[in-house]
Steps between C-alpha positions, in 0.01 A plus 500: 500500500521722809517869418851644488674162472678373190440162343729281289759685293368387162469628145257411222605371156206443269255304712766355733598627843870462579671531836837672529722261692863438594706182504802381694840585358415790274384859488260462206128555551295213356137443408264238646166413344179508703329160487145482365346323683743528793591132519824397667607861522702683760483837668697808406616510862481233767575460869808300407652824377520637855684405814304457821418832666634676193438874531527532119176304470320760709632774274371314193161448666459877525561539126369186330189287512665180622188291431520598133873432489462157659221390264633189314430614145847531345690242295777302665767624259576820312413533132861413417474182709685590820394445858426835661537624856257780558312784337707807425394794715276755331321820596482382860877486529746208526379163627856384559786669680729410212290604200393841378148552357462427129238621256597326176651162403866484397543129417545492122345156460193598701468819295520307173231258617282787621499648149303197379219580743409823321268486198684518170494850347297555186711453188544825308360490146833606351690203647451258206613770254812588699584133553488428127711807422763379744505152344547653154791709628657203675472300180687778317757611758511231766414769756217742584397742773162621614508824696246660734323173577249536789596286797172307498556399136862382518430142600229449237716660229800279581280192490341601168838574336652170612201305369508676161875450461459132579214465252635717218879478529564184697815636663578554870486856627569686823310794644624761746322781682653825620253753638244545220717349225456142377795357307475187284811318376521208259873443461466238225348764270750780562742601226826470692719592203308826453525572872876448498542723196295776663712473814820531294364809325410657835852445635657641182277807526633571848865437407484706182306784656195489274224744582218248505506148635327233293199353675520130579129470421259765380271546800172520303560152356497303825318717755124497550326759718196362679333843513531548122250222436206632700183446305227754455 
């Protein structure tokens, strides 16, 4: 590539190179896979993108290596399956009068698919212990929480808990994530009568002006802290 000129505006995910691209009828920035080998590919930028005697082309030529941009190595559609127009401008500035440079994808579907290109994180040794603790709590209360879960362990922990509940309890469950908290709910196991009674007691405490409100559930019984189970 000529010195001082920018090439395709691409990022790397795992071992894959992905072009940042735009489509017609939307502002989202999408991802396009690089073909290996480059069979039936297309260029990040082509002559069809310019009008004849277009002065914008000359501006781009001073910033980008057009030979690299026109190399037909990119897939015909984005990772989410849409036809794309042109590469999103990068460090060399915009390649279209109507699009600002972009340095990260914003299409949610492309982002979700990109996640699968990274190698799976190593499973923490405490995960099986925490998963079994959660299943035991769900069996007892119909609900459990795991707090301070590392982001790279959330997916594996959810999967492990669902599998154990299916194997050991045989009831449907739902899992929710909020920041570093994983919540597991199995409504068929919850004691609704006890919940309603606790709610009534809480309301009475407010109306009668009691000093202390009764807890709906004692926190230690249904909350697991990920950090508390570090081995060694």
